[in-house]
N, C-alpha and C positions, 0 to 999 in steps of 0.2 A: 338688878343688873350692876350693884354697887362695887363689886369687889373681884373681878376677874383677874386682875394683875397680881394682888396680894396673896391669891390662893396658890398661885405658882411659887411664889417666894418661898414658902417655908417648907417645901416638901424634900428635896433632894439635898439641901444645904451645901451646893456645889462649891468648890473653890473658887474664888474669884481670880485665880491666877490665870484663867483660860483666856487666850488672845482673843480679841474682838473680831467678830466675823460682820463684813458688811459687803453684801456682795458685789463683786464685779469690777472693781479697779484692778490694777495689777497686782499679782500676788508680791507682797514685801517682806523681804528679809529683815529681821530687826536688826540684827548685826550688818553694818555696812560692808561692802564688799571692799577689797584694797583695791588700789589704784589700777585702772584699767591697763592690762598687757597683753595686746593682741596675740603675740606669740605663745603666751601660756596660757590663753583663755582655756578654760575646761570645756567650754562649748565648741573649742575651737575648730572653725572651719577657716581655712586659708582663703585668701581673696580669690583664688582661682574656683575653689568650690562655689564661692557667692557670685561669681562673675555673672552668671544669667540672670541673679535677682536684681543686681545694680543695673543692668541693661533694660531689665522690664520695668524698673523704676523710671530710668530716663525716659523711656517710650511713654509711659504714663505722664511724665510731667509735659513731654513735648504735646501730646495729644491734649492735656487738659488747659493748654493755652487756648485752644479752639473750643473750650466748653461753652455750652450754653450759658450765657449770662443770667439768665432767669433761674438758674438751679438753685435751690436753697440748700444751705448746709445745716445738717443736724446741730443744734445747740443742745449740749449736756448740761443738766442742771446738778448742783451739788444740794444733796438734800439737807435740810435743817436738822439739828441735834433731835435725836429721837424719832425724826420722821422716818429714817431707814429701817428702824426696828420695827415700827407700826406697819408699815408697808409689807415688811418680811411677814410678820404675823398674820395678815390679812391674805397674803398669798399663800401661806401654808393652811389655811382654811380656819383661822381663828378671828373673824371678822366680828364676832359677837362679842369679843373683847373689847370692842369701841363703841358697841351699841349701833352696828350698821348691819346687822344681819337679824332675820326674823327666826332664825333656827333654834331649836330646843338647846339649851346649855347642856342637856344630857349627851347631845351628839358629839359636842367637842369633847367629853368626858370618854365617849366611846372610842373616838378616834385616838385620844392619847394613849389608851389602853393598848393600843396595837403598836405603839412605838418601841423601837429598840432602847436600851439604856442610854446610848450615845446620841439618838435623835431626840428623845426627851431631854437630855442635859442641853441641847441646843435651844429648845423651845424656853425650857427653863431659864436660860441665860438671856435670851431676848426679851422675856417678860420682865426680868429684873431690871433690865437696862431701861426699857420704857417706863417702869415704875419711878426709877432714880430721875429720869429726865422729868416726869410730870410732877415730882416732889420739887424738883429745883424750879421749874415754872410756876409751881402753885396754882395748876390748874383748878378751877371751880367745879366743873363737871365731874360726875362721879363715875369711877371706874368698876364695872362688875368685879365682885371679890370670887376667885376661883381657888382659895386656898386649899380646899379639899379636893380639888381635880387629880392632883398626881397621888394623894393618898387612896382615891379610889381606883385610880390606875393601878396601884400597887394590889389591892384586894382583887380586881378584875384579873391580874395577870396570875393570881393563883388559881382563877378558874379558867379552864381553856375554853375559849369561845369557839374553837373549831378542831376538837378532838385531836387526831394524830398529827395533822399538819402545824397546830400551836405548839403541840408537845415539841415536834422538831425544831420549830424556830426558837422556843425557849431554849432547848437544849445548846443550839448553837450560841445563842447569846450568853449562856451559863459559863461559856469556855472563856469568856472574857471578863467575868466578873472579879472583882477585886482588883481592878487596875485604875480606879478613879484617880487616885494621886498622879499616875504616869500620864493619864489622860488630859491633865490641865498643867502639865510641867513647864510647857513652853511658853516663856514669857518675855517681855521687853527687858533688855539688859543682861541676858543669858548670853554666853559665848556662842552656843548653836542653837539657830532656829530649826533648821530642818533636822529631823530626828535621825541619827544614823542608821543605815540600812544594811541588811545581811549582805554578804558576798554572793555575788551571782552563782547560782546553782548550774550544774551541766543542763542544756537545753532540754533534754528528756525529762528532767524534773521541774522545769518552769514554764512548759510550754501551754500548760491548760490554766485559764484565769478562771478564778473562783466567782460564779455569780450566785452562789446559794446563801452566802453570808453576807451581811451588811459590809460595804467597804469601809465605812468607819470602825466597825468593830474589829476588822482586819487589821486597820492601821494601828489601833490600839495593842493587839497582839503582835505586829511586826515591832514596834517601838519597842515593846517589852522584851521581845526576844533578842533584839539586835543592839541593845544599849551599850555593849561592850565592844560592839564592830563599827565600823567607819567604812563609808564607800561614798564617793563623788558620783553625782548624777552625770552620766556621760553625754547628757545634752544631744545633739544633732548626731545621729548615726545612721548610715545608709543599711546597716547590718542589723536590723532590728529584730528582737526576739520573735520567734515563730510562735505567738500565742494563738491558741485555737479553743473554741468554745467546748465545754464538757459537754457529754451526751446525757441528756436528762431523760430519765424514764417517763416522765409526766408530760414531756415536749418542752421544745424551746419556744419562747414567745416574742415573736418581732414586733416592732412598731408598726400598728396597722391591723395587728390580730385581735386586738380587745375592742368592745364596745366603748363608745364615746365616754359613757358615765364613769367605766372603770379605768378608761385612760386618764380622765381628769384625776381621779384618786391617785393614780401612779404618778402623775405630775407632783401632786401636793406631796406625797411621800419624798419623791426624788429632790425636790426643794429643801426638805428637812434635811435629807440624807447628805446633799452637797455642803450644806452648812456644818454639819456634824463633823464630816470629813475634813474640810479644812480646819475646824476648830482643834481637832485631833493631831492634825500636822502643825497646828502653830501657824497657820498662815492668815492673811486678811485678804478678803475681796471686798471691793465696793461695787455694788450694783448701780449703774447709771441710770438716769431717767431722761428721756428726750422730752425737751419742750416741743409743745405742740407748734408746728410751723406750717406755712402754706406750701402745699405741694401741687403738682399737676392732677387733675382729675381724669385726664384722658391722653392717649398717645402710646408711646413704645419705651422711649427712653427717660430716665429720670422720673419715673412713676412708680408710686408704693407698690409693692406685690399684691397686697390687698385689691386694690383699685384695678390693677391689670387682669387679676383673676375674676373680679365681678365682671369687666366687659368682656373677657374670654369666654366665661361661663353662659353668656348672651349668645355666643356663636357656637361653642361646643359645651353643651350640659355636661356637668360632673367632672370637667379638665381641673386638674390639680396642679399643673405645671404651665407657667405662660406660654402661651402660643408662640411668641417671638422667640422664646428661649429654646423651645422643642426646634422650631424651624432652622436655627442657626446652628444648632448640634446636627440636625438632619442634613444640612447643607455642606458642613465640614466633613461627614461621614460619605457623602456622595463622592466626594474627592479622592477617598481613600484615606486609611488613616496610617499608611505605609510612608507618606510625604515626609521627607527629613526636615528636621525643625519645626514641625507641626507644634503650634502654639507658641513657640519661642521666635519665630521670624513674623515681624508685624507686616499688615498691609500699609500701603502709601497713606500718609496721613491726610493728604488733600482728597484722596478717593474715599476715605473712611468717612471724613466729615459730610461729603455729598450723599453717600450711602445713607447715613443716618438722616440725613434731610428727607430724602426719598422715602424712607421706611416710615417717618413719621407721618407724611402725607398719603401712602398708598397701600400700607400693609393692610390694615383693616378694610380697606375698598377692594382688596384682592387684586389690584394692578400692579403689584411691584414686580420688575422683572429679576426672578432670582438668578437667571442665566449670567447675568453682569457680575455677580457677587463671585470673586476668585476665593480659593480655599483659604489663603491666608488673611483675606478681608473678613471672611465669616468667622475665623477665630478671633480676630480684632475686635469685631462688633460683639462678639459673645463676651470678651472680657471686659469691655466697655460697658456693656449693660451691667453687669456685676457691680463694677465699681460707682456706677452712677445710680444706683438705687437711692433713694433719698435717706432711707435707713439701711444699715449694713445687712447682708445676707445671714451674718450671723448675730443680728439683732443688735440695737443699741444697748440693751439691758445687759448682754452676755459676752459684747464682743471682746473686751479687755480681759474676761475670764478665760475665755479661747486663747488670748495672747499669752496669758499668764500661765498656762498649763505646762509649759516648758520648766517652771521653777520647781514642780514637785519632785520628790526625791527618787522616785524609780518610773521606769517605764510603765509597770503595772499600774501605778497610782496616776500616772497622766492619762491612761486610758480609761481608768474608772472615773475620772473627773470628765473626761470627754463624753463618755457613755451618758452621764447624767445631764450634761449640758445639752447634748443632742435632744434628750427625752424633754429638757425644759423648751426648746425652740418653739415659737408659734408654727402651727402646721403648715402654712404657707412656705415659711423659710426652711423647715425641715425637709418637705418634700422636694423643693427646689434643689437645695444643697444634696440631696440623695441623687436626683437626676445629673448634677453636675460630677459628682464623684464617680457615679457609674461609668458616664461619658469618659472621664480622666482615666479610669482603669483599662478602659478598651484601648484608649492611646497607648499606654503603658503596656499592653499586652503586644503591640507591635514595635516594641522598643529596638529590637534587632535592625530593622528596617528605618525606621524614623529616627533614631538617636535620641529617643526622649524617654530616659528611665525613670523610675519614680521620683529620684532627686532632682533631675531637671525638670520635671513636671511641678513638682513642689516649689522649687525655685522660682518658676515663672508665673504660678497662680497665687502664690502668698501675698504679693503686693497687692493684687487684684481684690482679695478678700480681706486684709488685714490692714492695709497702710492708706487705702483711698480716702479714709475719713481723718487722717492725721496730716495729711499733707497742708502745709502752711504753718504747722507747728515747729518749733526749733527744739533740736535734739543734739545732745553732744555725740562726738564720733563713737564713743564708748556704747552710748544708748542705741544709736544707729545700727551698730553692728549686732547688739546683743538682740534688737527687736529683729532685725534680718535672720539672725540664726534660730531665734525662737520661733518664730512665725513659720519659717520654712519647716522647722522640725514638727509643729502642731500640723500643718498641711501634709506632711509625709504620714503622720499617724492616721489623719483622718482618711486618705485615700487607702493605705495599706490594710487597715483594720476596720473598714466601713461595715463589713458584714456582723462583727462583733458589737461595733458601736450602735447599730439599730436594733440590737437585741435587749429586751427589757429583762433586767436581771431577775432571777427568780423570787429572791428574798422580798422585792418590791411585789411582785405577783403573790405572793405568800401574805404579803401584810394586807392586800387588797381581798385576798379570800378570808381573811379573818375579821376585817371590817365588815364586809357583806354578812357574814355569819352572825355577827354581833347585832347588827341592824335587823336581821330577819328574825333574831330571838326577840328582839325588843318590840318589833312588829306585831309577832304572835301574840305576846303577851297583850299588847294593847287591843288587837282584834277581838281576843276573848273577853276583855273587860267590856268592850263595846258592845259585843253579843249579848253578854249578859245584862248589861245596862238597857239593851233594848228590847230584853225578853224576847228575842228572835228564837226562831224554831233550832235550838241549838242540836238537837239529836239529828235532823235533816242535814243540818249543815256538816257536823261531824262525819255522817256517813259519806258525804260528798267528797270531804276533805281526805277521808281514809281512801275513797276510790281512786283519788288522783295520786296520792303518793304511794298506795301500795298496790299499784295497777297488777293484774292477774300476769306478771312477768316471773318466772322461775326464778331461783336464785343462781346467781352466775351468768344471768342472760340479760343483755340490753336490748332495747328496742330502738332502731334507727329510722328515723322518718326523713322524708323528703317531701314537705307538703306542697313545694311549687313544681315538684317534678314527677311524683308519682303518688297515687291514692292508697298505695299499698306500703306499709312499713315492714321492716326485716327484723326478725329475731335473730341475734348473734350470741353464740356462747363465747364468753370470755375464757382465754386461754393466757398462759404466762408469755407466749410470743406474739400473741395478736397485736398488730399495730394498725395505726389510723388509716395507713397506705392499703392494708389487706380488706378493711371495711369499705373502702372507696372502691376497690377492684371488684369486690363481690357486688356492688350496687352496679357498677358500669357494666358488668358481665351479663347483665339481666336480657333477656332475648325480646322482651316486649316493652312498649312504653317509650318515654322520651329518652330513657337512660341509654338506649343503645345508639343514640344521636351524638351523645357526650363525648368528649375526650377527656384524659386525663388532664389536669390543670385548669379545667373549666369550672370545676365544682370542688367544695372542700367540705370535710367533716368539722361541725362545730360543735363545742361543749356550752351548753345554755342553760343558765339558772343554777339552783343550788348555791354554792358560794362564790359564783362568777356570774357576770350579767352575761357575757357572750365571748367566746374565745376560739380562733380559727386554730385547728390542730396541724401541727407539721408530720409529715408523713411516718416519722420514726417515732412518734409517740406510743407508747404502750398502754392499750386501753384499760387493761385489768387495773395496773397501777393507778390511772388517773381516776378510775371509777371508786377507787378505795378512797383516794383523795377527795372525789367529789360525788358521793352516791346518790345524791337526789337531783343530778343534772339531767337534762334531756339531750339526745345526740341527734343532730339535724343535719342533713347534707343540703348545701344550697352554693350559690356563686358568691363570690366576694363581692361587696359593694363597690363600684366605680370611684 
């Protein structure tokens, strides 16, 4: 394991001009902005537009005067030189580089073989930085040499690990070949950090956001095609583009649709993709690390999300959203979402303090009197719950990355970054954030009566999600205004595009398929070697293996099973127009068994095995197209896990 770092150093000979990426501090422009002029700010919202924001900040400051004295504040540690890159590589799945994993080095090479060109460049860059740091420190422990990993990656690229799909992905990547110089041209000292972007096309041409091609590869292409054009980012804008998801014949994959083992792989790819994306755009993020602090291990407020869920799951097994959070939203909705100024008008500070104390004492005993909680009180308690989490809902690691999204050149790129950040959030944070955003959308749906537009709601909620962990820090007027406009913009994007943001991009799912296929081929070879070595009855084994793979199902027919619901499987003829919804409808139309007691939405069709662990199919999935993509899959009808 001596040589992991140096293997990566000699492969692509990347230009060292690329800007350093360190996840999750604010995105920093190399060229400083001119002196602040509020009247001409390109983000510019006037004071009237930001009035709700500043009122909410004042309300938070007043309520924080009565804050519990024992609440700990998150301390953020600045990593030592090289530590960030080491942590990055470990999170990306390369723990073996540092002797901290028992994995086979071949697995790292298999993983690398599935990366796009820009993703591989991002990995290469971090390895070079660690290598340089270790040389400076003259560390005595030996680092495994992986000099040949990228060379082997090239060879494996020439051999498609997954037939048609791999060919498709490579074709998409080849569109962007020959742009290495442009990919690394954004360096300190240049006049412009943010690459010029194309002029906005009519809405009809720009309303579909592409999820099939790597975001970083798209950024390379856009930067190249727009180098002679300029356009400023419009910053906060209530008239956001009407982006919508493309209709994918193999189905749209939402967060929650994949098996945990596949979702873990998606997160590893998303981690690398976000880095590559920022490298291409020439921006710098610093990922922060929270120092371990003492927190409450019981109660309602100021308790970590994971602790809350542990105590909640003892009462309600399987719950994924804190019970107090659910109850506060329920209480607000009981009062009707048509109430004018909902979320904006605060409850009385003294009454809120008293209610907090009562909830701490009585909520889990079930003796708290919810009838005493007025609607505006419940809204204030909800916001207080969010901002008093010991660690931010958007996580310590990624909070400043969410704040900094506003600085990316285009709205589409802002959404792409947010999409990757949402995927990277811990499950508890992501699930709770989703519940919050869905509730906020229901409030906005009643804007004609409650006077709370998406802009109003974004202004009110932004300080509670973004600013609570920066109170006490000193900022200039320019910084405060930029932070207000930027976080309100990001909050707006989170609310408006939540359906898109909770979608796993197709290119990431494709990469997982390719990785699974590569591992399956490797396992099959190892299994054959093992059987040969053990002098096993191979003839018997091969006969069994053939019977499972080539089951007596006619060509163009799939067999759909529902093992927990029916003893009988269905043979279904594939046609060009057959969708997942048609398969489910046929199952539910059966006149006997448990199927006749089920309703649509209670069970789903799953793609299981082959080049995916498990994937819940959306209704509009065309079965023949998916079958061609994953011919070795099983097709199973079952309910979703809670």
